[in-house]
N, C-alpha and C positions, 0 to 999 in steps of 0.2 A: 339756880334752876334754869334749864334751857328748854324752850319750846320750839318745835319745828312745825311749820305749816306747809303743806304741799297741796297744790290745787291742780286738778286735771280739767277744769272747766274751760269753756271757750274763751271767756273774757278775763280769766285769771283772778276773779274775785273769789273770796272764800264763802261768802253768803250771797245767794242769788237775789236779784232785785225782785221783790214780790209784785211790783207793778208791771213787770215785763210780761207781755202777751206771748204765749207759746202756741203755735199752730202746728198740728200734726196732720199729715196726709194719711188717710186710711184707705186702703184698697178694698174693694168689695170681696167678700168671702167667696171662695170657690165652692161650688156644690160638690159634696162628697157622696159617692155611691158605695154601697157595701155589697160584696158578693162572696160566696163560697161554693165549693163543690167537693164532695167526698166520693170516691169510688173505690170499692173493695173488689175482691175477686168475684163475689156473687151479687153485688148490688151497687147502686149509685144514687146519690141524693138528687142528681141533676144540678144544673147551675141555679143557685138561689140568689136573687137580686133584691136589694132593699134600698130605700131612700134615707133611712136613718139608722143610727147605731142601735137604738132601742128596738126597732123593728127587726134588725138582724139578730139581736140577742134572743128575741121572742121566736124568731124563725128557727134558731138552733134547737130549741126545745120542742118544736112541733113534730111529733112522730109521723103524722099523716103526710105533712108537707115533704118530709125527708124520706118517705117510703120506708120508714123503720130501719133505715140504713145508717151505719157508722155512728151508732149511739155514743160509744166511748170517745171517738174522735171529736164529735160535736161537743160533748161535755168538756173535753180538754180545751177546745177553742173557747167555749163559753167562760170557763174559769180563767184561762190565760188572758182573755180580752177584758177581764174584770167587768163582765156584764153584771147589772144589778139583779138581785133576787137569787133564786136557786134553780138549778137545772132539774 
């Protein structure tokens, strides 16, 4: 029986030293903004801006906010973005 061991680690050991301290540098998260605008021949939602994904999802379902415009397009975006809940 033949066994082959291959290591891709930095120090060439097969099992890492559990006493070794590992420090990771973490960059601050960038703030994300969400926006959309739909315009059809006879209407426009206007530019809609949100600070969070959930707020954007909720905004897509708001008929008054979107001036009852582009319902099918907003529904498609809601579904394709995997927003929680139902449209």
